[in-house]
N, C-alpha and C positions, 0 to 999 in steps of 0.2 A: 740613184737613178740607173743608171747601166745595169744593176744587178735587177731593178724591177723589170725593165725593158726584157730581161732574159727569162722572166718568169712566163708561165703559161697565163692565159688570160683569167683563168677561173681563179687562179690564186693571186694575180694582182688585185682582182676585185675584192678578195677575202682580206688581203694585207691591207687595203686602202679603207674597208669597212671597219676592219679593228682599228686602225689608227685614229679613224673619225670617232669610234666610240670612245678609245682612249682618251681623245682630245677632250671629249664631250664631258667623259668623267672627270678629268682634272679641273676642267672649268666649274663643272658642280661641287667641287671640293674647295673652289676658292671661297676665304671667310672674311668678313670685315668685321671689325671690333670698333665700337663709337662710345664715347663718354663725354663727360662735361670737361674733364681737364686731363692732362697726362703729364706726369713729372719726366724730364729730359735732364736724365743724370749726366749725360755728356758735356751739356751747355750749362746745367745748373738753373735752368728755366723752366717754367711751367707753360704748356701749350693749351690753348682752348679749342675745345671741340675736335679732337683727333678722330679720325678714321684709320685704323691701322689694316691695312690688307695682308692676307696669309695666304701663301701658296698650299698646293696640296702636299709639301714637304714640311709642313708647320713653320717655315720660316717667313720672315716679315718680307714682302714684296714691295709696298710702297706706304706712304705715310701722307695722309691727306687732309683738308678741312673739312670736317662732316657737314659744314652748312652749305657747301658747294660741289662737293663732289657726288656723283651719281652711280649706282650700280644696280645691275640687272637682278630679276627675280631668280637666276641661278646662283646667286651668292649667298651665302649663309650669312645671317647678321646677328652678331653677339651684341645686344644691346645693354650697355651699363650706364644708362642714363642717370644723372644726377651724382655719380660716382668718380674718382680721380683712379686713374692708372697709373701704376709704377711698374718696373721690370720686377720679374720675380725674384725673390730674395736669394742671396747664396751664404750660406753658413760655411765658414772654411775650416771648423774644428767640431766635428761631432763623432760620437760612438754608437751608431745605431744600435748594435749587438749588446747594450749595455744599460738595463733597466735602473732607472734611478733610485727605485725604493727597495732595492736588495744590495747591501753594502757589506763589509767586512767579510766574516765566515759564513754568513747565509748562503754567500753562492754555492758552497759545497752540498745544499740541498737538491740541487739539480742536476740533470744529465747533461753530457757534453752538448748535445745538439738544441738543447733548449733555447740558448743564446741566440742561434740563428733563426728560431722562430719568433722570438721577440722582436727582433730587427724588423720583420715585416709591419707590425703595427707602430714601431718608431718611425718608419719611413712614411707612413700613412699620416701619422701625426704631424710631421715637419711639412709634408706637402700642404695638409690643411691650413697650417700656419704662416702659409706664404712662401716657403723656401723651396722653391723648383730645381734649385741645387744644393749639394752638399758635398763636402770633402769629408770623407770618413778617414781619420787619421790613427789607423791601428784597430784590428779585430782579431777576434779567436777564429781559428780554422778557416780563414779568409772568407768570413760571413760577409762582408761588405761586397766581396767581388761575386758571389754567388747571388746576391740579392740584387745587385747590379744588373746581372744576367737576366735573372727573372723578370725585373721591370721591363726592361728592354724586349724582352720576347712576350709581354702580355700576361705572365703569370702572376704578376703583383702590381702594385700601385704604389707608387712614390716617386721622388725627386730624381733628377739626373744625379747620379753617385761618381765621384771622384775617389775610386778605393786605393788604399795603401796596402792591403794584405795586412802582414805582420811588421809590428815595429821593430826598429833596431835598437839595440842597446848593448850595455856591458853586464858581464855576470855579476850578479847581484845588485844592479841598478834599477832604476824606476821600470825600465820596461821588460824586466826580468821577473818571472814568478818569486816571490819575496814571502809569502804567506805560509809556506808547508815546510816541515822537517825534511830531511835527506832521505829519510825512510820511504817517504810519500811523494818524491820527485821521479821524474822520468830519467832514466840513465842517459847521458849524454846531456848537451846544452837544447835549452827550448830553443824554438823556432826564432829566427832574428837575432838570436844572442852572438856576439862577435867579441873577441879578445885579442886581433891582431888587424893590421891593415888589410890583410890578404883575406881574413875572413868578413871584414866589412864590405870589401870590394864583392865579395862572393854573394853576400847576402843582398846587395842592391841588385845585381843579377838576378838572384833567385827571385826575390819579390816581383821584379818584373816580368820575369818568365811565366809566373802564374797568375798575372793579370794586374799588378799594380800600376797605378798611373802616377802616383806621388810616392816619395818614400819619406816615412817619419822616423825620427832619430831622437832618442832620449839623451840629451846632452848633461842633464843635471837629475838630482833627486826630484821626488815630486811629493805632493800632499797626500794622494790617496794609497800610496804603495807603503809597504813595511820596511823598515830599517834603513829608510833613506831620509834626508833632509833636504828641502827645497834648495837651498844654496849650494849644496855639494856638487862640484863638476865631476860628470863622471866619464868624459871621454875628450881626450885632447883636441887642441886645435887641429894638429896634424891628422888625427883620424877623423875628424869632422870634415877635414879638406877632402881627403880620400873618397869619402861617401858622397860628398858633393859633387866633386871631379868626375866621380864614376856615373852617378845619375845624370849628370848634365849631358856626359857622353852619349847617353841614351834617350836624350829628349826629355828627362823627366825633372822634376822640381823637387825640392826637399823641404819639409817643416821639421824644425827641431824644437822638441818639449826642453823647453829651458826657462827654469825661474830665477837661477843664481845669477849675479853678476857678472862672475868671471866667465860661466859657462855661456852666458849670452854673448860676452864679447868674443870669446873663441868661436863662436858659432857664425858670427858675422864676418870675423876675419877669415874664417873657413870657406866662405862662399854659401852659406846657407840661404834658402830663399825667403821663409817665413820663421819667425821667431814665436813659438807659442808659449803664451801667458805671460812671459818677461815680467814678472812680478816684481823681483829685485834688482831691475836694471837701475845702473848708475849713470851720472851724467858723461862718464866716458863712452859708456855703453850707446847712450843716444846720440852722441856727436858722431860715433862710427856709423850708427844707422842711417844719419841723415847724410853723411858724407860719402858712403860707399858708392862707386860708379853703378855696380850692378845693383838694381834695385833690391832693396831688403825691406818686408812687411812685418809689421808687430800684429800679432792676433791676440788680444788680452781679451780673457772671458771675466768681465768684472761685474757679473751678475748674479751668476750661480751661488754665490756663497750666501745669500739670502736663503735658499731653499736647504743648501746644505746644514747651515747652522739650527734652521727651524725643524728640519726633517730627519737629519742625519744620525741621530742616536737612535730613533724609534726604526729606522730602515736596517739598523746592526752596523753602520759605521763605527769603527773603534773610536775611543778617545783621543789616542795619540793621533789619527788623523784629522778629526775635529780640530784639536790643540792646531796642529799646523795650519789648517784652513783658516783659523781664527787669526794666526799670527801675521799671516801674509795678505789678509783679504784688503784692508784699508791701505797697507803700503801699495798694493796693486793699483788700486783704484787713484792713489795720488800720482803714482807712475805713470799712469794712463794719461792724466791731465798734463804733466810735465813733457811726455814723449811726443803727445799731439801739439802742443805748443812750440815746440822745438821744431816741428816740422817733419817728423817720422811718418812715413807712409804707414796706413793703419788699414786693418780689413776686420770683417764682422767674424768673429769665432766665439761661440758659446759653451763650448764642451758638454754639450747636449748629451746626456747619459748620467753626469754626475747630477743634473737637474732633469726633470720631464722634457720629452723633445717639442712636446706642444706650446711649452711656456716660453721659448727662446726669444721670442717676440719683445718680451718685457725687458731685454737687455738695451734696446734702443733709448729709453728713458734715462738710464744710466749713463749711457755715453755723453747724452746731452748734459746730462747734469754734472759730469766732469769736463766738459769744455767743447765739445763739439756743437756746431749747429745742428739742426734736423736735417739739413740737405747733406752736411758731411757725414753723419750717421749713415743715413740712405745710401751714399756713394759707397762707403766702406763695405756695404753689404752687396751692392750692384757693381758699378764700375770699376772699383778698386780691386774687388775679389776677382774679376775676370781677368784684370791685368795681372795678379798675382798667380792665377791659374793658367795664363798663357792660353785663355780662351776667349779672346775679345771678339773674335769672329762667329761665336756661337750665344752667347750668355752675357748678362750683366747690364744691357741697355734695350731701349725699345727703338731698334735701329734696323734699318732695310739689311736684310741678310743675316739677321740674329734669328734664332728660334724665337717665336712668339710665345714666351714664358713670362706672363704677365699676371698682376692681381690687381685687384680693385678695393678701395675703402671708401665709404660714404663721406667722410669728413676731409679735411685738409691735412696732411700728415706733416707738412711744413710748419703749420701754425700748432700741431698737436701731435707730436712723434708718436705719442700712445695709440693713436689711431693703427698702428702697426702690430698692437699686441691682439687683436683681433679683426683678420682681413675679412671682406665680404664675399669674395670671390677669388678663384684660382684659375689660370689658364696655361696649361702645358702644352707647347706646341702647337697652339690654334686650338685647342680642345678645352672646353669648360670641364675640370675636374672636381671642384667645389664651389 
């Protein structure tokens, strides 16, 4: 006020007029979203006739009863009459720059920049499928970071992206390039590859420096790499602890690709935050996950094998990779049931890119088939995922203060979770995008 008093009268009038105009613009940007029902994933209850108010910053300001609350003509009304609202879904394990229909050596047909171009369409497909946030756990050329920047600056359409940049791993391991002979390899190590504790610490710092918001590490062999087996442990507990400690120091969380039982246990003991795949976990690993004071989450992609076994050979996936896929598929699903029953914290992770990005909603029915209630499966892709990301102030629930990332379906997904295989509307930051 003292500063205003010192301004000439004509400038005071201009400032006050501008402030009034800005205030009016802000009010005009207020939005209310109404529907017949809303699923509150924080309480596990259904709310009738919600009215969700959204401020100009795209965050929820209040939630009221649409039958009693009033709003003025300056409020934009998004009417979802007859529909059920849910929080925007979160997929904790995607590869946006990995088209599912290009496998094996077919990737050599394309130039390096091709993969980043395909990521744009993959992001759009995931957003249309209701996934308003995704965690991209490893990409080439930091395509996930570039795409995140393009979306945030209005050059592309897609979900909120939590990028990892390059995945970390050991020479010859799952995260290394294992398909080519030495004569065709680059001189020196691939980006992200490390073979000592100091190198691993450096790689954490390097990925963060260039935009990573989560660190991805390959603790075991994998299904779709060459010359590795899923059960093989590739990094020691000590090496994994170095990675976790360094990441945590910088405020980042760590996701470990870990199929094999020993690698899973090493990752849990080493302080890793999420265990990806967890296919061959044993009883000891499950007990460790339940008991560890710092929460650890399992992200188990128990749906994509339906696609890979049906379409993989046609897409160029090598028979050895399909063999590994067949061998772990049912074991992983059975262990999903066992881990959930034991009380392991679970998040939704599809490994989109192994299967088409637009189909990932099909995993919900498999999660229910293998032991979850529909509410638990939905919470895995909302509330739990936000907790595992450490982004409970932003996403994962329809709640005051969080982004108005909301989806709508015609039916009741608690009665039939397959409603989430085809969502009817997608709202991101209070704006209808689908």
